[in-house]
Structure formats: structure tokens, C-alpha cells
C-alpha positions as CSV (number, residue, x, y, z in Angstrom):
1,M,-65.0,-5.3,20.5
2,S,-61.3,-5.3,20.0
3,S,-61.3,-9.1,19.5
4,Q,-63.6,-8.6,16.6
5,N,-61.3,-6.1,15.0
6,E,-58.3,-8.4,15.5
7,L,-60.3,-11.3,13.9
8,K,-61.2,-9.1,10.9
9,Q,-57.5,-8.1,10.5
10,Q,-56.4,-11.7,10.7
11,E,-58.9,-12.7,8.0
12,L,-57.7,-9.8,5.7
13,L,-54.1,-10.9,6.1
14,E,-55.0,-14.5,5.3
15,A,-56.9,-13.4,2.2
16,E,-53.9,-11.3,1.0
17,E,-51.5,-14.2,1.4
18,Q,-53.8,-16.6,-0.6
19,E,-54.2,-14.0,-3.4
20,G,-50.4,-13.5,-3.6
21,S,-49.8,-17.3,-4.0
22,R,-52.4,-17.6,-6.7
23,S,-51.3,-14.7,-8.8
24,G,-47.7,-16.2,-9.2
25,I,-49.0,-19.3,-11.0
26,S,-49.5,-17.6,-14.4
27,G,-45.8,-16.7,-14.6
28,L,-44.8,-20.3,-13.9
29,V,-47.2,-21.5,-16.6
30,F,-45.7,-19.1,-19.1
31,V,-42.2,-20.1,-18.4
32,G,-43.1,-23.8,-18.5
33,C,-44.7,-23.4,-22.0
34,L,-41.7,-21.5,-23.2
35,L,-39.3,-24.2,-22.1
36,L,-41.5,-26.9,-23.6
37,G,-41.4,-24.9,-26.9
38,L,-37.6,-24.8,-26.7
39,A,-37.5,-28.6,-26.2
40,V,-39.8,-29.2,-29.2
41,G,-37.6,-26.8,-31.3
42,F,-34.6,-29.0,-30.5
43,L,-36.5,-32.1,-31.4
44,I,-37.6,-30.8,-34.8
45,N,-34.2,-29.1,-35.4
46,N,-35.9,-25.7,-35.7
47,I,-35.3,-23.8,-32.4
48,V,-36.9,-20.5,-33.6
49,V,-40.2,-22.2,-34.5
50,G,-40.3,-24.0,-31.2
51,L,-39.6,-20.8,-29.2
52,I,-42.2,-18.8,-31.1
53,G,-44.8,-21.6,-30.7
54,G,-43.9,-21.8,-27.0
55,L,-44.4,-18.1,-26.6
56,G,-47.8,-18.2,-28.2
57,V,-49.0,-21.1,-26.2
58,G,-47.4,-19.6,-23.1
59,F,-49.3,-16.3,-23.5
60,L,-52.6,-18.1,-24.0
61,A,-52.0,-20.4,-21.0
62,M,-51.0,-17.4,-18.9
63,A,-54.2,-15.6,-19.8
64,A,-56.2,-18.7,-19.0
65,A,-54.5,-19.1,-15.6
66,R,-55.0,-15.5,-14.7
67,Y,-58.7,-15.7,-15.8
68,T,-59.3,-18.7,-13.5
69,T,-57.5,-17.2,-10.5
70,G,-59.3,-13.9,-11.0
71,S,-56.2,-11.7,-10.7
72,W,-55.1,-9.4,-13.5
């Protein structure tokens, strides 16, 4: 009986660890889009437009990443 409880606790711990690693992806996607927008802004000699474009794309990509991982 106690081995079943230990097995269930181990499964719960593994599920929590997997959930934590998946939820951090959306933040990385956002920062990546922001930095790409900054690079595009430098290339077109208009940093403000690049940053605002990077923010917009970053928020959309972050929402898509959170939707696919299932964690809000």
C-alpha cells in the first residue's frame, strides 16, 4: 500500500517538473523576438520601429507558446 503512495507522489513530482520547464519557454520566445526586433531596427536605421515591432511579434509569439504548452 505504501509503495503505491510513493509511486503516486513520484509521478506528481515528475509532472510538476515537466510543467515548470514548459512554462518558461514563452518568456524566452518573447525576449528572442524583442532582440530580433532590435537587430532589425539597427539594420533599417530606425531602432524605435524595430523595438515596437519586436514587442508586438513577441507578445503574439508568447501567447502562441503559452497556448501550445497549456500553461497560462
